[in-house]
N, C-alpha and C positions, 0 to 999 in steps of 0.2 A: 504494500500500500504506500509506503514512504517513497519508493522509487517512482511510482505512478504520479504522485503529487509533485515530485521534483520535475518530472518530465513535462507535466501540464504547465507548471509555472515557468519552466524554461521556454516552452513553446509560446506561451503568452507573452513573455518578455521579448522574445525575438520578433514577434508580430508587432508588439507595441513599439519597439525600437524602429522598425521600418515605417510605421505609421506616424511616428513622432514628427518627422520633418514635414510631412504633408499637413498634419494638424497645426503645427507652428505657423506654416505659411498661410493657412486659411484664417487662423485667428489674427495674425499680423495684418493681413489684407483687410479684414473686416474692421480692425481697429484703425488702420490708416484712413480708410474711407470715412469712418466716423470723425476722426480728427480733422480731416480736410473739408468735410462737408458742414460742420457746425462752425458758424462764424466766430463765436466766442472762444472756441478752442483753437481755431485756425491762427489766431494772433500769436499763440505760443506753440506753434507747430513743432519746433525742434524738440522742446521738452515733451510734448504730447507723443511724438513718434518714438522718442526714447522710452517713455513709459509703456507704450504699446508693445515695443519690442521686448522689454523685460517681462511684461505681463504675459505675452504670448509664449515666451520660453518657459515661464513658470506654469501656466495653466495647460499647456499642451501635453505635459507628461501624464497627469491624471486622466485627461480626455483620451489619450492614446491607450492607456491601460484599460479604460472602460470599453473602448471600441474593439480591442483585440479579441475577446471571446465571440463577439458578434461576427467578426470577419471569418472566424474559424467555423462557425455553424453553417451547415449547408442550407438549411432553411431556418431563418431566425424565429419566426412565429409559427405556431401550429396552424396548418391549413393554408399557408402562404402559397404553396405550389398550386393548389386548387384555385385560389383566387386569381393568380396570374394566368393560369391556363384558361379560366373562364373569360378573362379580359381579352386574351389573344383570340379565342374563338369568336367572341362578340365583335371584335375589331375586324376579323376576317369576313364576317357575314355582312358587315355594313359597307 
């Protein structure tokens, strides 16, 4: 049992490490859009972008850790395959 848990944790860590860069990029992009679109914050854009960069680096790690098991699951929710199959069939008929 102990070896199984270590393997699961190692797999999750590897997936999270690969997702970390993408998560950081998305968070940074959303933050920069916010900083540059709000006129009150835009006046202090240099400090705002620095804060966004640090925050994206900080918050991307837990976000990537939470996303990792979902990326490993073949079907995230029960019945998802049937839902998408029904949508494809419906789209093909119309």
